[in-house]
N, CA, C and O atoms as a DFTB+ gen file, in Angstrom:
320 C
 N C O
     1  1      48.856     -52.304       4.413
     2  2      48.876     -51.618       5.846
     3  2      49.379     -51.630       6.728
     4  3      50.259     -52.486       6.637
     5  1      49.391     -51.241       7.515
     6  2      49.725     -50.383       8.975
     7  2      49.501     -50.828       9.940
     8  3      48.349     -50.835      10.373
     9  1      50.964     -51.575      10.890
    10  2      50.120     -52.292      11.903
    11  2      50.309     -51.312      13.005
    12  3      51.452     -50.888      12.831
    13  1      49.887     -50.826      13.867
    14  2      49.461     -50.134      15.233
    15  2      50.293     -50.630      16.505
    16  3      49.683     -51.467      17.170
    17  1      51.384     -50.333      16.912
    18  2      50.901     -50.802      18.844
    19  2      50.409     -49.960      19.441
    20  3      50.665     -48.809      19.084
    21  1      49.360     -50.214      20.774
    22  2      49.098     -49.609      21.188
    23  2      49.613     -48.446      21.923
    24  3      50.770     -48.461      21.503
    25  1      49.549     -47.305      22.847
    26  2      50.245     -46.654      23.456
    27  2      49.789     -47.318      24.889
    28  3      48.648     -47.776      24.939
    29  1      50.869     -47.416      26.405
    30  2      50.775     -48.047      27.177
    31  2      49.904     -46.549      28.011
    32  3      50.336     -45.410      28.191
    33  1      48.844     -47.034      28.296
    34  2      47.992     -45.580      29.115
    35  2      47.100     -45.553      30.635
    36  3      46.074     -44.874      30.661
    37  1      47.495     -46.256      31.796
    38  2      46.355     -46.312      32.668
    39  2      45.569     -45.476      32.615
    40  3      45.579     -44.415      31.990
    41  1      44.935     -45.856      33.189
    42  2      43.002     -46.082      33.145
    43  2      42.199     -46.198      34.406
    44  3      42.651     -47.032      35.191
    45  1      41.171     -45.597      34.771
    46  2      40.320     -45.987      35.783
    47  2      39.603     -46.691      35.572
    48  3      39.064     -46.625      34.468
    49  1      39.192     -47.783      36.546
    50  2      37.178     -48.586      36.029
    51  2      37.495     -48.722      37.036
    52  3      38.454     -48.366      37.721
    53  1      36.230     -49.543      37.221
    54  2      35.469     -50.057      38.350
    55  2      34.761     -50.718      38.073
    56  3      33.725     -50.128      37.769
    57  1      34.627     -52.833      37.892
    58  2      34.053     -53.183      38.007
    59  2      32.828     -52.778      38.200
    60  3      32.694     -51.677      38.734
    61  1      31.387     -53.696      37.752
    62  2      30.487     -53.727      39.268
    63  2      30.116     -55.395      38.895
    64  3      30.321     -56.226      38.009
    65  1      29.275     -55.224      40.508
    66  2      28.511     -55.910      41.504
    67  2      27.875     -56.786      41.233
    68  3      27.770     -57.994      41.447
    69  1      27.128     -55.459      40.343
    70  2      25.638     -55.801      41.623
    71  2      25.303     -54.955      42.064
    72  3      24.493     -54.047      41.881
    73  1      25.846     -55.207      42.580
    74  2      25.629     -54.535      44.669
    75  2      26.167     -53.125      44.744
    76  3      26.020     -52.435      45.752
    77  1      26.647     -52.806      43.911
    78  2      27.814     -51.157      44.348
    79  2      27.634     -50.264      42.908
    80  3      28.441     -49.513      42.359
    81  1      26.004     -50.717      42.449
    82  2      25.818     -49.193      41.905
    83  2      26.110     -48.420      41.884
    84  3      26.688     -47.990      40.886
    85  1      25.854     -47.476      43.317
    86  2      26.234     -46.601      44.420
    87  2      28.128     -45.652      44.130
    88  3      28.577     -44.519      44.306
    89  1      28.498     -46.593      43.771
    90  2      30.174     -47.127      43.750
    91  2      30.603     -46.226      41.985
    92  3      31.482     -45.390      41.778
    93  1      29.592     -46.822      40.996
    94  2      29.763     -46.833      39.955
    95  2      29.133     -44.643      39.606
    96  3      29.634     -43.702      38.989
    97  1      28.022     -44.816      40.338
    98  2      27.478     -43.404      39.931
    99  2      28.059     -41.907      40.556
   100  3      27.930     -40.713      40.282
   101  1      28.900     -42.888      41.743
   102  2      31.038     -41.954      41.704
   103  2      31.476     -41.671      41.121
   104  3      31.982     -40.611      40.752
   105  1      31.346     -43.229      40.684
   106  2      32.836     -43.042      40.279
   107  2      32.653     -42.339      38.061
   108  3      33.381     -42.439      37.073
   109  1      31.294     -41.723      38.341
   110  2      30.878     -41.795      36.650
   111  2      30.055     -40.437      37.075
   112  3      30.488     -39.517      36.382
   113  1      29.268     -40.089      37.754
   114  2      28.180     -39.382      38.088
   115  2      26.777     -39.525      36.592
   116  3      26.488     -40.519      35.925
   117  1      26.287     -38.323      36.535
   118  2      25.359     -38.841      35.336
   119  2      25.322     -39.341      33.690
   120  3      24.610     -39.037      32.733
   121  1      26.460     -40.257      33.889
   122  2      26.822     -41.075      32.611
   123  2      26.267     -42.616      33.169
   124  3      26.223     -43.593      32.420
   125  1      25.909     -42.648      34.415
   126  2      25.376     -43.927      34.369
   127  2      24.205     -43.247      34.682
   128  3      23.982     -42.191      35.276
   129  1      22.843     -44.886      33.644
   130  2      21.212     -44.911      34.590
   131  2      21.919     -46.278      35.002
   132  3      22.884     -46.912      34.575
   133  1      21.053     -46.427      35.960
   134  2      20.294     -47.923      36.352
   135  2      18.919     -48.403      36.258
   136  3      17.785     -48.004      36.524
   137  1      19.488     -49.409      35.777
   138  2      17.968     -50.225      36.025
   139  2      18.487     -51.358      36.879
   140  3      19.570     -51.626      37.400
   141  1      17.314     -51.908      36.821
   142  2      17.462     -53.469      38.083
   143  2      18.519     -54.356      37.149
   144  3      19.387     -54.580      37.992
   145  1      18.781     -54.722      36.450
   146  2      19.496     -55.428      35.891
   147  2      21.349     -55.901      35.375
   148  3      22.215     -56.761      35.537
   149  1      21.036     -54.506      34.630
   150  2      21.484     -53.098      33.816
   151  2      22.176     -51.920      34.179
   152  3      22.012     -51.130      35.109
   153  1      23.071     -51.978      33.145
   154  2      23.069     -49.851      33.819
   155  2      23.359     -49.802      31.590
   156  3      23.709     -50.574      30.696
   157  1      22.822     -48.078      31.786
   158  2      22.980     -47.378      30.403
   159  2      23.835     -46.315      31.770
   160  3      23.769     -45.753      32.863
   161  1      24.745     -46.732      30.345
   162  2      26.619     -45.784      30.217
   163  2      26.402     -44.881      28.750
   164  3      26.169     -45.239      27.596
   165  1      26.590     -43.596      29.365
   166  2      25.676     -42.754      28.197
   167  2      27.721     -42.820      27.534
   168  3      28.700     -42.711      28.272
   169  1      27.733     -42.966      26.446
   170  2      29.285     -42.830      26.153
   171  2      29.273     -41.797      24.515
   172  3      28.297     -41.740      23.768
   173  1      30.596     -41.084      24.278
   174  2      30.980     -40.563      23.683
   175  2      30.393     -40.845      22.001
   176  3      30.500     -40.056      21.062
   177  1      29.811     -42.104      21.988
   178  2      29.188     -42.885      20.589
   179  2      27.875     -42.538      20.948
   180  3      27.291     -41.812      20.144
   181  1      27.228     -42.905      22.030
   182  2      26.195     -43.086      22.639
   183  2      25.505     -43.755      23.740
   184  3      26.040     -43.577      24.834
   185  1      24.504     -44.446      23.729
   186  2      24.643     -44.854      25.253
   187  2      24.455     -46.557      24.151
   188  3      24.018     -46.906      23.055
   189  1      25.380     -47.370      25.838
   190  2      25.688     -48.690      26.126
   191  2      25.713     -48.942      26.594
   192  3      26.245     -48.415      27.571
   193  1      24.952     -50.632      26.637
   194  2      24.661     -50.691      28.075
   195  2      25.483     -51.957      28.875
   196  3      25.728     -52.953      28.193
   197  1      25.756     -51.949      29.778
   198  2      27.182     -52.702      30.936
   199  2      26.091     -53.781      31.815
   200  3      25.149     -53.440      32.531
   201  1      26.433     -54.799      31.585
   202  2      25.186     -55.950      32.377
   203  2      26.711     -56.538      33.572
   204  3      27.909     -56.743      33.380
   205  1      26.046     -56.596      34.436
   206  2      26.554     -57.135      36.180
   207  2      28.133     -57.888      35.317
   208  3      28.279     -58.545      34.286
   209  1      28.985     -57.423      36.263
   210  2      30.168     -57.968      35.906
   211  2      31.460     -57.132      34.495
   212  3      32.669     -56.984      34.315
   213  1      30.606     -56.927      34.065
   214  2      31.733     -55.497      32.910
   215  2      32.407     -54.267      34.191
   216  3      32.054     -54.215      35.370
   217  1      33.114     -53.658      33.722
   218  2      33.864     -53.137      33.922
   219  2      33.634     -51.405      33.424
   220  3      33.454     -51.160      32.231
   221  1      33.656     -50.510      34.247
   222  2      33.852     -49.184      33.703
   223  2      34.366     -48.681      33.583
   224  3      34.568     -47.903      34.515
   225  1      35.319     -48.485      32.114
   226  2      36.464     -47.258      32.185
   227  2      36.788     -46.269      32.235
   228  3      37.103     -46.244      31.045
   229  1      37.148     -44.841      32.725
   230  2      37.163     -44.039      32.894
   231  2      38.288     -43.705      31.399
   232  3      39.070     -44.655      31.363
   233  1      38.482     -43.088      30.668
   234  2      39.054     -43.420      28.785
   235  2      40.001     -41.600      29.492
   236  3      39.794     -40.730      30.338
   237  1      40.889     -41.903      28.569
   238  2      41.852     -40.327      28.390
   239  2      40.977     -39.066      28.069
   240  3      41.278     -37.873      28.094
   241  1      40.112     -39.531      27.843
   242  2      39.374     -37.266      28.161
   243  2      38.459     -37.340      29.061
   244  3      37.888     -36.272      29.280
   245  1      38.154     -38.139      29.597
   246  2      37.110     -38.213      30.939
   247  2      36.066     -39.067      30.260
   248  3      35.138     -38.370      30.671
   249  1      35.498     -39.933      29.612
   250  2      34.803     -40.054      29.440
   251  2      34.878     -41.782      29.952
   252  3      35.784     -42.328      30.581
   253  1      33.128     -42.595      29.249
   254  2      33.057     -43.228      30.150
   255  2      32.743     -44.414      28.567
   256  3      32.490     -44.373      27.363
   257  1      33.004     -45.395      29.748
   258  2      32.405     -46.656      28.167
   259  2      32.620     -47.938      29.631
   260  3      33.266     -47.974      30.679
   261  1      31.635     -48.855      28.888
   262  2      31.646     -49.976      28.842
   263  2      32.941     -51.171      28.579
   264  3      33.484     -51.132      27.475
   265  1      33.515     -52.425      29.792
   266  2      34.107     -53.164      28.583
   267  2      33.970     -54.311      29.505
   268  3      33.724     -54.270      30.711
   269  1      34.185     -55.433      28.683
   270  2      33.028     -56.790      29.178
   271  2      34.878     -57.305      29.761
   272  3      35.950     -56.834      29.382
   273  1      34.631     -58.298      30.671
   274  2      35.487     -58.396      31.393
   275  2      36.782     -59.534      30.958
   276  3      37.808     -59.801      31.584
   277  1      36.252     -60.093      29.569
   278  2      37.119     -61.084      29.425
   279  2      38.189     -59.615      29.030
   280  3      39.160     -59.134      29.613
   281  1      37.545     -59.284      27.921
   282  2      38.260     -57.777      26.860
   283  2      39.134     -57.179      27.808
   284  3      40.331     -57.084      27.532
   285  1      38.788     -56.856      28.645
   286  2      39.541     -55.861      30.002
   287  2      40.449     -56.639      30.156
   288  3      41.556     -56.283      29.751
   289  1      40.265     -58.282      30.943
   290  2      41.527     -58.306      31.069
   291  2      42.231     -59.342      30.256
   292  3      42.465     -60.488      30.642
   293  1      42.588     -58.774      28.949
   294  2      43.399     -59.030      27.410
   295  2      43.596     -58.270      27.840
   296  3      44.462     -58.464      28.693
   297  1      43.134     -56.888      27.762
   298  2      43.424     -55.102      27.730
   299  2      44.800     -55.080      28.293
   300  3      45.977     -55.205      27.953
   301  1      43.594     -54.717      29.961
   302  2      44.994     -54.069      30.532
   303  2      45.300     -55.594      32.132
   304  3      44.936     -56.748      32.360
   305  1      46.426     -54.190      32.985
   306  2      46.952     -54.815      34.050
   307  2      47.011     -53.934      35.696
   308  3      46.686     -52.747      35.676
   309  1      47.135     -54.122      36.101
   310  2      46.659     -53.567      37.531
   311  2      47.705     -52.926      37.745
   312  3      48.709     -53.497      38.171
   313  1      47.672     -51.533      37.475
   314  2      48.781     -50.746      37.763
   315  2      49.583     -50.370      39.349
   316  3      49.297     -51.069      40.321
   317  1      50.099     -49.779      39.419
   318  2      50.932     -49.917      40.842
   319  2      50.348     -48.387      40.514
   320  3      50.550     -47.466      41.305
């Protein structure tokens, strides 16, 4: 079995706090379908649910997807 290291990539992301839905919509446009307590994020793999506190990430091909806060904090650090 081969092992691989993830390449360093700078991404754009916004954390959804429940009150910044308009910011999320401005960030990802029609990929976001807001509901009362969650967002539906249309990804390349289909629809995914984003809960309050999740990050919405813009991928390297311009795609968007949600990421749980613990995974985000273990994977990314703030870029300068």
